[in-house]
Structure formats: structure tokens, C-alpha cells
C-alpha positions as CSV (number, residue, x, y, z in Angstrom):
1,M,24.2,-9.3,-6.5
2,S,25.1,-12.9,-7.3
3,L,24.8,-13.8,-3.6
4,K,21.2,-12.6,-3.5
5,K,20.2,-14.6,-6.5
6,S,21.6,-17.8,-4.9
7,V,19.4,-17.4,-1.9
8,P,16.5,-19.9,-2.2
9,P,12.9,-18.7,-1.7
10,L,11.6,-19.2,1.8
11,Q,8.0,-20.5,1.9
12,L,5.9,-19.9,5.1
13,E,2.5,-21.5,5.6
14,P,1.6,-20.6,9.2
15,R,-0.9,-22.7,11.1
16,S,-3.3,-21.4,13.7
17,S,-1.5,-20.6,17.0
18,R,-3.1,-21.8,20.2
19,H,-0.8,-19.6,22.1
20,L,-1.9,-16.5,20.2
21,A,-5.6,-17.5,20.6
22,L,-5.1,-17.8,24.4
23,I,-3.2,-14.5,24.6
24,M,-5.9,-12.7,22.6
25,L,-8.6,-14.2,24.7
26,F,-6.8,-13.2,27.9
27,L,-6.1,-9.6,26.8
28,H,-9.6,-8.9,25.5
29,G,-11.0,-10.4,28.7
30,V,-8.8,-8.1,30.8
31,A,-10.1,-5.2,28.7
32,L,-13.7,-6.2,29.3
33,S,-12.9,-6.5,33.0
34,A,-11.4,-3.0,33.1
35,I,-14.5,-1.6,31.4
36,A,-16.7,-3.3,34.0
37,V,-15.1,-1.4,36.8
38,L,-15.2,2.0,35.2
39,S,-17.4,4.6,36.8
40,A,-19.2,5.7,33.7
41,P,-22.7,5.8,32.3
42,A,-24.1,2.5,31.0
43,W,-24.0,3.6,27.4
44,V,-20.2,4.1,27.7
45,H,-19.8,0.6,29.2
46,L,-21.9,-0.8,26.3
47,A,-20.0,1.1,23.6
48,L,-16.6,0.2,24.9
49,S,-17.6,-3.5,25.5
50,L,-18.9,-3.7,21.9
51,A,-15.7,-2.2,20.5
52,V,-13.6,-4.8,22.4
53,I,-15.8,-7.7,21.3
54,L,-15.8,-6.5,17.7
55,N,-12.0,-6.1,17.8
56,F,-11.6,-9.6,19.3
57,Y,-13.8,-11.1,16.6
58,S,-12.0,-9.4,13.7
59,T,-8.5,-10.1,15.1
60,F,-9.4,-13.7,15.9
61,S,-10.9,-14.2,12.4
62,V,-7.8,-12.8,10.6
63,H,-4.9,-14.1,12.7
64,I,-6.3,-17.4,14.1
65,L,-8.9,-18.6,11.7
66,G,-7.4,-17.1,8.5
67,R,-10.6,-15.7,7.3
68,G,-11.4,-12.3,5.8
69,K,-9.8,-10.1,3.2
70,L,-6.9,-9.1,5.5
71,A,-5.9,-12.7,6.3
72,I,-2.6,-14.0,4.8
73,L,-2.5,-17.7,4.4
74,S,1.0,-18.2,3.0
75,M,4.1,-16.1,2.2
76,V,7.1,-16.7,0.0
77,W,10.2,-14.6,0.5
78,N,12.1,-14.8,-2.8
79,G,15.9,-14.3,-3.2
80,E,15.5,-10.6,-4.3
81,G,13.8,-9.4,-1.1
82,D,10.2,-9.3,-2.3
83,W,7.5,-11.3,-0.7
84,N,4.5,-12.9,-2.4
85,L,1.5,-13.1,-0.1
86,L,-1.5,-15.3,-0.7
87,T,-4.6,-14.0,1.0
88,A,-7.7,-15.9,2.2
89,T,-9.6,-14.5,-0.7
90,G,-7.2,-16.2,-3.1
91,E,-5.4,-12.9,-4.1
92,S,-1.7,-12.9,-4.6
93,L,0.1,-9.8,-3.5
94,T,3.7,-8.6,-3.9
95,A,4.9,-6.9,-0.8
96,R,8.0,-5.5,0.9
97,L,8.9,-6.2,4.5
98,Q,8.9,-3.0,6.6
99,D,11.6,-2.0,9.0
100,N,9.1,-1.8,11.9
101,S,8.6,-5.6,11.9
102,Y,9.3,-7.1,15.3
103,V,11.6,-10.1,15.4
104,N,12.1,-12.2,18.5
105,P,12.4,-16.0,19.0
106,Y,9.1,-16.0,20.8
107,L,7.1,-13.5,18.8
108,V,7.5,-12.4,15.1
109,I,5.3,-9.6,13.7
110,L,5.9,-9.2,10.0
111,N,4.6,-5.9,8.7
112,F,4.3,-5.7,4.9
113,L,3.6,-2.9,2.5
114,T,1.9,-3.7,-0.7
115,P,1.6,-1.2,-3.6
116,K,-2.1,-1.5,-4.1
117,H,-3.5,-2.7,-0.7
118,G,-1.5,-0.8,1.9
119,R,-0.2,-2.5,5.0
120,R,-0.7,-6.1,6.1
121,S,0.6,-7.9,9.2
122,V,1.3,-11.5,10.2
123,I,1.7,-12.5,13.8
124,L,3.9,-15.7,14.3
125,L,4.5,-17.4,17.6
126,P,6.7,-20.5,18.0
127,D,3.7,-22.8,17.4
128,S,2.7,-21.0,14.2
129,L,5.6,-22.7,12.2
130,D,7.6,-25.8,12.5
131,R,10.9,-25.2,14.4
132,P,13.3,-25.5,11.4
133,T,11.2,-23.0,9.3
134,M,11.0,-20.6,12.2
135,K,14.8,-20.8,12.6
136,K,15.3,-20.1,8.9
137,L,13.0,-17.2,9.0
138,L,14.7,-15.6,12.1
139,T,18.2,-16.1,10.6
140,R,17.2,-14.8,7.2
141,I,15.5,-11.7,8.6
142,R,18.5,-10.9,10.8
143,H,21.0,-11.3,8.0
144,E,19.0,-10.1,5.0
145,G,16.2,-8.0,6.3
146,N,18.2,-4.8,6.8
147,K,20.0,-5.2,3.4
148,N,16.7,-5.4,1.6
149,Q,15.4,-2.3,3.3
150,S,18.6,-0.3,2.6
151,E,18.3,-0.9,-1.2
152,D,15.0,1.0,-1.5
């Protein structure tokens, strides 16, 4: 227990990722291209295209521009395993990191569960955080992430 209390909080303030923006643009472009070659009625093309465009807009707004009620602008991982999330609307949420978060040096997807607001996710690429902060996050998730989940 005393070891956990000695762990300093880790503050993350991700910036917009150009790499993520390009990947999202590419993937949504591929989806639109696939829709274009479908042999389906025009209304199906229109409906699917509209769905892809709306998804691109909402995802880009939340994960790149940091706008909307689902956008998370900063995160603080305290020494006890809880996370404090600050949303784009100015709301502060207490959350727990879920086991289904994906951690890789090139892509980190943090999936959070908040008591009142359900699930929230943050996508981090290497250009989202400075290198030392990303290393601290990766190290801490690998060493403490599983411990925090097993205590629930």
C-alpha cells in the first residue's frame, strides 16, 4: 500500500496528432471509395456515404480538435489508480482505466469507465505527447495497470 501512495500523479495533456488525422482521413476515404464501387441503389450509396462522413466529422472533432462533450482534454493518473479526466465542456470526471485498453509504443488507446457518464476513450499516437511523458505512461501502464484492475 505504501508503494502506491509514493507514486506521483502522471499528468497527460495530449495535443492534436497529425498522424491520427491523416490515418482517419485515409481510412474514411477508403470507406467512401468502397461505397462508390458497390452495386447498390443510389439511396444506399447516399445513406452509407452520409454515415461515413458523419462518423469522420464526429471522430475528428473529438479526437483531433478536442471539441464536443466526449472530448477529453487532459488526464491525471493519481497514485491510487484513479484517473481524473477534464472534458472539453469543462467537466471533471473520475474514471478507471479498463482492461481492454490497447498499449503499444506506436498506438495507445485508453478506455475509461466513469460512474455517471459511461465509457470514454482517448487515442494517443507518438506525436500526441512528448517523448518522456509517453515513456512514463507506457511504463506505468505496464507495471501498474494490471495491479489497479485486479484490486476491483
